[in-house]
C-alpha positions in Angstrom: -4.9 1.2 0.3 -2.6 3.5 2.4 -4.9 6.5 2.2 -7.6 4.4 3.7 -5.9 2.8 6.7 -3.3 5.5 7.6 -5.9 8.0 8.8 -7.6 5.2 10.8 -4.3 4.6 12.7 -3.9 8.3 13.5 -7.5 8.6 14.7 -7.1 5.5 16.9 -3.9 6.9 18.4 -5.7 10.2 19.2 -8.6 8.4 20.9 -6.2 6.4 23.0 -4.3 9.5 24.1 -7.5 11.4 25.0 -9.3 8.6 26.8 -6.3 6.9 28.5 -5.5 10.1 30.4 -2.0 10.3 28.8 -2.6 13.9 27.7 -5.6 16.2 28.0 -5.2 19.5 26.2 -6.6 22.7 27.7 -9.7 24.2 26.1 -7.7 27.1 24.7 -5.0 24.8 23.4 -7.6 22.5 21.7 -9.4 25.5 20.2 -6.2 27.1 18.9 -5.2 23.8 17.3 -8.6 23.6 15.7 -8.3 27.1 14.3 -4.8 26.6 13.1 -5.6 23.3 11.3 -8.7 24.8 9.7 -6.7 27.8 8.4 -3.9 25.6 7.1 -6.4 23.3 5.4 -8.3 26.3 3.8 -5.1 27.7 2.5 -4.0 24.3 1.1 -7.4 23.8 -0.5 -7.3 27.3 -2.1 -3.7 26.7 -3.3 -4.6 23.4 -4.9 -8.0 24.5 -6.2 -10.0 21.9 -4.2 -13.4 23.3 -3.6 -14.6 20.1 -2.1 -12.1 20.1 0.7 -12.5 23.9 1.2 -16.3 23.4 1.7 -15.8 20.4 3.9 -13.5 22.4 6.2 -16.2 25.2 6.4 -18.7 22.6 7.4 -16.5 21.4 10.2 -15.8 24.9 11.4 -19.5 25.8 11.6 -20.4 22.5 13.3 -17.7 22.9 15.9 -18.9 26.4 16.8 -22.5 25.2 17.1 -21.6 22.3 19.4 -19.1 24.3 21.5 -21.5 27.2 22.0 -24.8 25.4 22.8 -23.8 22.0 24.4 -21.3 22.8 27.1 -23.4 25.3 29.0 -24.2 28.4 26.9 -27.8 27.4 26.2 -30.7 25.7 27.7 -31.0 22.0 27.7 -33.6 22.1 24.9 -31.2 24.3 22.8 -28.4 21.8 23.3 -30.7 18.9 22.1 -31.7 20.9 19.0 -28.2 21.9 18.2 -26.9 18.3 18.6 -29.7 16.9 16.5 -29.3 19.6 13.8 -25.5 19.2 13.5 -25.8 15.4 13.7 -28.1 15.4 10.7 -26.7 18.3 8.6 -23.0 17.6 9.0 -22.9 14.2 7.2 -25.4 15.3 4.6 -23.4 18.4 3.9 -20.1 16.5 3.6 -21.7 14.2 1.1 -22.9 17.2 -0.9 -19.4 18.7 -0.7 -17.9 15.6 -2.2 -20.2 16.0 -5.2 -19.1 19.6 -6.0 -17.2 20.0 -9.3 -13.6 20.9 -9.1 -13.7 23.9 -11.4 -11.6 26.5 -9.6 -12.4 29.1 -7.0 -15.0 31.4 -8.7 -18.1 33.0 -7.4 -20.2 30.8 -9.6 -18.7 27.6 -8.2 -18.3 28.6 -4.5 -21.2 31.0 -4.1 -24.1 28.6 -4.0 -22.4 26.4 -1.4 -21.5 29.4 0.8 -25.1 30.7 0.6 -26.5 27.3 1.4 -24.2 26.9 4.5 -25.1 30.5 5.6 -28.8 29.8 5.4 -28.4 26.5 7.4 -26.3 28.3 10.1 -28.9 31.0 10.5 -31.7 28.4 10.8 -29.9 26.5 13.5 -29.2 29.7 15.4 -32.9 30.6 15.3 -34.0 27.2 16.4 -31.5 27.1 19.3 -32.3 30.5 20.8 -32.6 30.0 24.6 -35.3 32.7 24.8 -37.8 30.5 23.0 -37.9 28.0 25.8 -39.4 28.6 29.2 -36.9 26.4 31.2 -33.4 28.0 31.1 -31.6 25.0 32.5 -27.9 25.1 31.8 -25.8 22.1 30.9 -22.7 22.5 33.0 -21.4 19.0 33.1 -20.8 16.3 30.5 -23.0 13.9 32.4 -26.0 15.9 31.5 -25.1 16.3 27.8 -27.6 15.1 25.3 -27.1 11.9 23.4 -26.9 11.7 19.6 -30.3 10.8 18.2 -31.0 7.8 16.1 -31.7 9.9 13.0 -28.3 11.5 13.2 -26.6 8.1 13.7 -28.4 6.8 10.6 -27.2 9.8 8.5 -23.6 9.2 9.6 -23.9 5.5 8.7 -25.3 6.3 5.2 -22.7 9.0 4.6 -19.9 6.6 5.6 -21.3 4.0 3.2 -21.3 6.6 0.4 -17.7 7.6 1.1 -16.4 4.1 1.4 -18.1 3.0 -1.9 -16.8 6.1 -3.6 -13.2 5.4 -2.5 -13.3 1.7 -3.5 -14.5 2.8 -7.0 -12.1 5.7 -7.5 -9.2 5.2 -5.0 -8.9 8.9 -4.5 -7.3 10.1 -1.3 -10.0 12.9 -0.9 -12.7 10.2 -0.5 -10.7 8.5 2.3 -10.2 11.9 3.9 -13.9 12.6 3.9 -14.6 9.2 5.3 -12.3 9.4 8.3 -13.1 13.1 8.9 -16.7 11.9 9.2 -15.6 9.3 11.8 -13.7 12.0 13.8 -16.8 14.2 13.7 -19.0 11.4 15.0 -16.7 11.1 18.0 -16.8 14.9 18.5 -20.6 14.8 18.7 -20.5 11.7 20.9 -18.5 13.8 23.5 -20.3 17.1 22.9 -20.6 17.7 26.6 -16.8 17.6 27.1 -15.5 20.7 25.2 -11.8 19.8 25.2 -12.3 16.3 23.8 -15.0 17.4 21.4 -12.9 20.2 20.0 -9.9 17.9 19.8 -11.8 15.4 17.7 -13.0 18.3 15.4 -9.4 19.3 15.0 -8.6 15.8 14.1 -11.4 15.8 11.5 -10.1 19.0 10.0 -6.5 17.6 9.9 -7.6 14.4 8.2 -9.5 16.4 5.6 -6.5 18.8 5.0 -4.1 15.9 4.8 -6.1 14.5 2.0 -5.1 17.5 -0.1 -1.4 16.7 0.5 -2.0 13.1 -0.3 -3.8 14.0 -3.5 -0.9 16.3 -4.5 1.6 13.4 -3.8 -0.5 11.1 -5.9 -0.5 13.6 -8.8 3.3 14.1 -8.5 4.3 10.4 -8.1 1.6 8.6 -10.0 0.7 8.6 -13.7 -2.8 10.1 -14.2 -3.6 8.0 -17.2 -2.6 4.5 -16.0 -2.5 5.2 -12.2 0.9 3.4 -12.1 3.8 5.1 -10.2 5.4 7.7 -12.5 8.9 8.2 -13.6 9.6 10.4 -10.6 8.7 7.5 -8.3 10.8 5.2 -10.4 13.9 7.5 -10.0 13.3 7.7 -6.2 13.1 3.9 -6.1 16.4 3.6 -7.9 18.1 5.5 -5.1 17.0 2.8 -2.6 18.1 -0.2 -4.7 20.9 -2.4 -3.4 22.3 -5.4 -5.4 21.1 -7.8 -6.4 18.2 -6.4 -8.4 16.7 -6.8 -11.9 15.2 -4.1 -14.2 12.9 -4.9 -17.0 12.0 -2.3 -19.7 8.6 -3.0 -21.4 7.5 -1.4 -24.7 4.1 -1.7 -26.5 4.7 -3.0 -30.0 3.5 -0.8 -32.9 1.9 1.7 -30.6 2.3 4.6 -33.1 0.5 2.6 -35.7 -2.3 1.9 -33.3 -2.7 5.6 -32.6 -2.6 6.5 -36.3 -5.2 3.8 -37.1 -7.7 4.0 -34.2 -7.0 7.4 -32.6 -5.4 8.6 -29.4 -8.5 7.6 -27.3 -8.0 4.0 -28.3 -4.3 4.4 -27.7 -5.0 5.5 -24.1 -7.2 2.5 -23.6 -4.4 0.2 -24.8 -2.0 1.8 -22.3 -4.5 1.4 -19.5 -5.0 -2.3 -20.4 -1.3 -3.0 -20.4 -0.9 -1.0 -17.2 -3.6 -3.1 -15.5 -1.7 -6.2 -16.3 1.6 -4.7 -15.0 -0.1 -3.5 -11.8 -0.8 -7.1 -10.8 2.9 -8.0 -11.1 3.9 -10.9 -8.8 7.3 -12.2 -7.6 8.1 -8.9 -5.8 8.0 -6.7 -9.0 6.9 -3.1 -9.0 5.7 -1.5 -12.3 6.2 2.1 -13.3 5.1 4.3 -16.2 8.5 5.3 -17.7 7.2 7.5 -20.5 5.1 7.2 -23.6 4.3 3.6 -24.3 7.3 2.4 -22.3 7.1 0.9 -18.8 9.7 -0.2 -16.3 9.6 -3.0 -13.7 11.9 -3.3 -10.7 12.7 -6.6 -9.0 14.7 -5.9 -5.8 16.7 -8.8 -4.6 16.0 -10.9 -7.7 18.2 -12.2 -10.6 17.2 -12.6 -14.2 16.7 -16.4 -13.8 14.3 -15.8 -10.9 12.1 -13.3 -12.8 12.2 -14.6 -16.3 9.3 -17.0 -16.0 7.2 -14.2 -14.4 7.9 -11.8 -17.3 7.2 -14.5 -19.8 3.8 -15.2 -18.2 3.1 -11.5 -18.3 4.0 -11.2 -22.0 1.8 -14.1 -22.8 -1.1 -12.7 -20.8 -0.9 -9.4 -22.7 -0.7 -11.2 -26.0 -4.0 -13.0 -25.5 -5.8 -10.0 -24.0 -8.4 -8.3 -26.2 -9.6 -4.7 -26.2 -13.2 -4.5 -27.4 -14.1 -1.7 -29.8 -17.6 -0.6 -30.6 -18.5 -0.5 -34.3 -19.7 2.6 -36.0 -23.0 4.0 -34.8 -25.9 2.9 -36.9 -27.4 6.3 -36.7 -24.3 7.8 -38.3 -24.3 5.4 -41.2 -25.8 6.2 -44.6 -29.3 5.0 -44.9 -29.1 4.3 -48.6 -32.4 4.2 -50.6 -35.5 5.1 -48.8 -36.7 2.0 -47.1 -40.3 3.2 -47.0 -40.3 2.7 -50.8 -38.8 -0.8 -50.6 -41.7 -2.7 -49.0 -42.0 -5.0 -51.9 -38.6 -6.5 -51.3 -38.6 -10.2 -50.7 -38.1 -11.7 -47.3 -34.7 -13.0 -48.4 -33.5 -9.6 -49.5 -34.7 -8.1 -46.2 -32.8 -10.7 -44.2 -29.7 -10.2 -46.2 -29.8 -6.4 -45.6 -30.2 -6.9 -41.9 -27.2 -9.3 -41.8 -25.1 -6.8 -43.7 -26.0 -4.0 -41.3 -25.2 -6.2 -38.3 -21.9 -7.1 -39.8 -21.0 -3.5 -40.4 -21.9 -2.4 -36.8 -20.4 -5.4 -35.0 -17.7 -4.8 -32.4 -14.1 -5.3 -33.2 -11.2 -6.4 -31.0 -7.7 -5.0 -30.7 -4.8 -7.2 -29.5 -1.4 -5.8 -28.6 1.9 -7.3 -27.8 4.9 -6.1 -25.8 8.6 -6.5 -26.1 10.8 -6.6 -23.0 14.5 -6.1 -22.3 15.9 -7.4 -19.0 19.2 -6.6 -17.2 20.4 -7.4 -13.7 23.1 -5.8 -11.4 26.4 -7.5 -11.9 28.3 -6.1 -8.9 28.0 -3.5 -6.1 29.8 -1.0 -8.4 27.2 -1.1 -11.2 24.9 1.8 -11.1 21.1 1.6 -11.8 21.6 3.9 -14.9 24.0 1.3 -16.4 21.5 -1.5 -15.8 18.7 0.6 -17.4 21.0 1.2 -20.4 21.7 -2.5 -20.7 17.9 -3.3 -20.4 17.2 -0.7 -23.1 19.7 -2.4 -25.4 18.1 -5.7 -24.8 14.7 -4.1 -25.5 15.9 -2.8 -28.9 17.3 -6.2 -29.7 13.9 -7.7 -28.9 12.2 -5.3 -31.3 14.8 -5.9 -34.1 14.4 -9.6 -33.9 10.6 -9.7 -34.3 8.9 -8.1 -31.3 6.6 -9.8 -28.8 9.6 -11.4 -27.1 12.0 -11.0 -24.1 15.7 -10.4 -24.5 18.2 -10.3 -21.7 21.5 -8.4 -21.4 23.4 -11.6 -20.4 24.8 -13.6 -23.3 24.7 -16.7 -21.2 21.1 -16.2 -20.4 20.3 -15.6 -24.1 22.0 -18.8 -25.0 20.1 -20.8 -22.4 16.9 -19.3 -23.7 17.7 -20.2 -27.3 18.6 -23.7 -26.3 15.4 -24.1 -24.3 13.4 -22.9 -27.3 
């Protein structure tokens, strides 16, 4: 949940700085920061092929220009009201549309429609906000006279926030959290539209949160396994550098995984790995699971001994053993129809019922159950390195596989003897 609450902390800190009088940036400083952040975000989006973030930053850039030009005193009061209403409605809706764009690379076919759409919207807002179309050219020179955000715009912001939050809770992608908090910063920017420095600062914060989501996404891809969403081997190696005795390492391997792949296909094998990873992700007793490679996983228990984690691992092994992966049967439409049923209308009711039961039996769903073997080793002294502990856990894992699989073996002879005696 870090991608969700970390931007909230940054946005709250910015609001406290701006409204507590601790620091108030000059207009030129705030505008320069906004331009710099937008440029940085656009370059990052281009480098990491994120059309969604690129389009979102363009939306923020156009919205800030419309608000900074019309609301602080460059247009009539009627123009400022129209500009604020237009941006308040279009900005959240455009951000939602940007989130739905497919990530298929920066090509004219992918980016062109969004660019044309934003251009048409910008021209329309400019035409509607022309001061010459109104008879009363009253200027808005102070924030006290600034227009308030209409109810329709507030409703659009609330609906967009609900969409982003729901999307994040379902997918857990950092980009969704970036869009959510960028939307919140944009709302504050429109709330203080009559105060250029504060409004531009909030727009800069919105652009920063959106650009930071690109970095967070890159971190997620580098340190998390895409298939299982568990931390990857790179994250595991980094965690080893921070370990201090005592600690315990458990190596987990899916039994007969190659046979499962050969029998059911790689898609089913991927589902098996996801199922096992989902059990490991809910590890208790202070353990952290990692995708080590292939069908092998690793679990770190900082500050724990083998005796303290053995029951936890045994419960995990038993839970995976009783878990079932439901498989669909073959599609009825792909099965051979046999003799033409239109010519078999004289069959008896008993024969018809038997044929239906046979078809249902053939297309019924099947279940796959898998087991795991584990090898566990713990640090013996301050001089023992994590690599030595991993090798000891690997040896215990091979011993578990050689002695029947679906079991836990430890590197300590004393612990193995106690386990055999208990059994």
